[in-house]
N, C-alpha and C positions, 0 to 999 in steps of 0.2 A: 400407542404411537404408530404412525403410518410410515411404511418404508417404501422406497423406490430404489432399485439396485442396478448396478452396471450401466448407468445412464439410460436404462429402459424405464421410463418413468411410469410408475403404477398409476393407472387412470383414476382409481378410487381415491388415492392419496392426492393426486393433482386436483381433482374436482373438489375435494374437501378443502384444500388450501385455497383454491380460487374463490370458493364461497366465503371464506373468511377474509380474504384479501379485499374483495370489492366492498366489504362492510367496514374495513379498517380506515382510520383517520390518521392517527399518529403512529409512525413506524420508524424503526431503526434497522440499519444493516451494520454488521461487524465483519470486516473483510480481512483475510490474511493471504499468504502466499499462494494458496490454492486458486485464488481468483485469477492470478496471472499465469498459472501453470500451462494453460492451453496456448498461451502466446509464445511458449518455448523459452521462457526466461529461467536461467539457472537460479538455484537458491543462493542465498547470501554466502553461506559457508562453503558450498561446493563440495566436491568429493573429498572426504577426509578433513574438511574444515580448513584447508590450506589454500593460500594464494602464493604461488612460487614456493618458497620455503618458509613463508610467514604465516602464522596463525591469523586468519582474517579478523577474528574478534579482537586481537591485540592491536591491530592497526586502527580500529574504530574507537579511538579514545582521544580525549584532549591531550593527554601526555604524549602519545605517539605523534600527534600533529606538532606539538611544541619541539620535540626532539628532531623530527625529520619530516617537515611539511612536504618536501619533494616526493618522498616515498609514499606518504599517505595520499597525496594528490594523484600519483600514478596509479595507485590501487583504485581510487575512486574514478579516475578517468576510464579505467578498464570497466568498472561497474556501470558507469554512465553509458559507455559505448554498447555494452551488452543490452541495457534497457532500451536504448534508442534504436537498436538494430531489430527489435521486434515490434509488433503492432498490437494495439488494444484488441481484445477479442469481444465476442458478442455479449458476454456478461458485463464488461465495462460499459458498452454502449447501452445495454438494457437498463443498468442502474442509473446512468446519466439521463436517459429519457424518462425513467420513473421519477427521478428527482424533479425534472421539469414539469411533470404532471401532478406532483403532490408537494405542496409547500410545507407540509408537516412531516417531511421525511428527512432523516439525517443519516448520512453514511459515514461510519467510523472506519478508517482504513489504517491498518498496521503496515501497509506496503509503502516503500519509498521509490518505486520504479517509475512514477510519473505517468503510468498508462491511463489511469482514471482521468487525469488532467487532459491528456491527448485525446481522450474520447469526449472531451468537452463537457465533463461533469460540472454542473453549476457550482461555482466556488463556495457559495454561501451554505450549501448542504454537505460539502465534502470536508471532513475533519481528519487531517493527517496527524495521527498520533505520534509517528516517528519521523516527521519531516519528509523531505523529498530530495532525491538526487537531481531533480530538475530545478532546484533552488540553490542559490549560494548566498552566504551572509558574511558580514565582516567579523573577523576573529577578535577585534579589539573590544574589550569589555564595555567601554563607554559608548560605542557606536552600535546602533540598532539597525543599520542598513541591511536590507535583504532584497533579492530580486529573483525572478524566475528566469531560467536560462536553459534552453534546449540545444544549444550549440554543441556539436560533437566533432572534434575535441573542443573543449571550452576555450583553450588558447592554442596557438600553433606549437608552442613549446611542448605540449603534451600529445602532439600527433605522433603516431608510431607507424613505421612502414607496414607492419602487420600487427594490429592490436592484440591478436591472440598470442604472438610470440612473447609478449610481456608477461604472460602467465606461465611461461616455461622457465624453470629455475636455471636452465643451462644458457639462457640468453641474458647477457649482462644488462643490468638496468642502470641507466645514467643517474648520476647524482645531480639533483636540482636544488640549488640553495634557496633560502628565503628571499634573497635579493633578486635572484633569477626569476622566481615566480612573480614577484612584485613588478619587475621591469617587463616581464613577458605578458602582462595583461591582467594579473589577478590582484591589482591594487584596488582597494575600495574607492569608488568614485565620490563617496560622500565625505569621508574624513581625510582621504588622500594619504592615509598612513597605514591602515590595517591591511592584512592579507586576507583575501576572500577564502572561505572554506566551504566544504560541502554543507548543504542545508539539512543535514540529517541529525537525528539525536544519537549521540555517541554514548557508549557505555560509561556510566558515571555521571551522566547529565540528566537533568530533569526533563520530563515531557513538557511541551510548550504550554504555558499557563493559560494562554488565550484559548487554546483548543480545549483544554480540560474545563475551563470556565463555561464555554459554550455547551459542552456535553452535560455538565452538571446542571445548567439552567434547563436544558431539555428534559433531563431526568427528574428534576425537582418541580416541574410544572404540575399544578394540581390536576390537570387533565390526564386521563389514563393513557397508557401506551398499549396499542392493540397487537402489535406484531414486532418481532425482532428476527431478522435473517442472520444466520451465522454461516458465513461463506468462506470455505477454504482455510479454516483456522481451528485449532483445538481449543481456542479461548482459555488457555491455561496460564497465561502471563498477566499479571495485574499491572495497571488497573483494568485492562480490557476484559479480563476474566470476570470482574465484578459487574460489568455492564449487563450481562445476561441475567444475573440475579436481580439487579435493579429494575430491569425492564419487566421481569416476571412479577416482581413485587408491585409494579404498577398495572398489572393485569395482562401483560403480553403473553401471547403464545409464541413458541419458538419453532422456527424452521431451520434445520441444519442441512447444509449442502457441503458434502465432503467426499473425497475418494475413499477414505478409510473410516469404517464404522466405529473403530476404536476412538475416533476423535469426536464422538458425541460428548457434549459438555456433561461430564459425569455429575450426577446429583442435581442437574438443572434441566432434566427432561421429564416429560410426563406423558400420559396416554392422550393428552389433548394436543400434543405437538407432532411435528413431522421430521423425518430424516430421509433426505434424498441423496442416495449414494451415486457418485459418478462425477463427470466432468462439469465444472461450474459453467463453462462457456455454452454448454448445451442446456443445462437444467435451469439456470437463472432466467434466460429469456423466455422459457416456457412458463415458469412460475409467474412472471410479471406480465405476460401477454395480454390478460384482460384489460390492463391499464395502458401498456405501451404499444400494443399492436405487435405485428411481426417485426423483428429487428434484423435488418440487413447490414452487413459490413459495408462501409464506403468503398466505392470501386477502386480507389487508390490503395486500399489495404488488401484486396483480394489477390 
């Protein structure tokens, strides 16, 4: 196994990877929170796993939304604001350009931050396993309406004088009723009845079947898979964790990019694979450079 550490990429490892990359045809990327770390985006759970006095994971459930949709929407309005206050980094743009250059590339993202979409990653090759903060959908069971929405705040009712104050447990949070949210602009425009909800996969919900079907079709294709990039994730949660094994079974070599060497996919790495330790926003563009060329950030994001 080849190593590159502290974002100082080992030239021998880089050359070996490039030699394999340019010969590869069918490729996958599995991305986690480490992809967006260089953009300055806080993790979902935050310090201590709390938002105000609430356990963030307890708000990310269908039950919480049924009990207090106003509270859940204020939590997600805060998360949306945090995601939209940062910019995609060079790794997001490199993966997007790589997808445009290779029609047999699929990017599986566990991130909901919308940064890949804002980097104009081609929709057909970007598979969002956990949904997106930049999407809303109707909460009515019979209605399948969904739409992309990057407005911050999504409705004026959720605008805060200082969005960061709402994370402070000493600042009183207003009560927003189901009716207030509907009348405030979160009524589904298709069924005219349901309340729009964040387009993320909550705890207790199934991953989107259309996404899983697309991934399964890619993995079950009789053609081999040449390479899988594991970027900023420990790939320890299923079904994502199984995709590394599936790709390897189809002949893929594994390139892991992570800040922590303990996040190498244990039991799924071999002497034929690579581990690049450091900042994904630095490493990924260098890895993909033979195909994408040099990646510059748009002037509006610098």
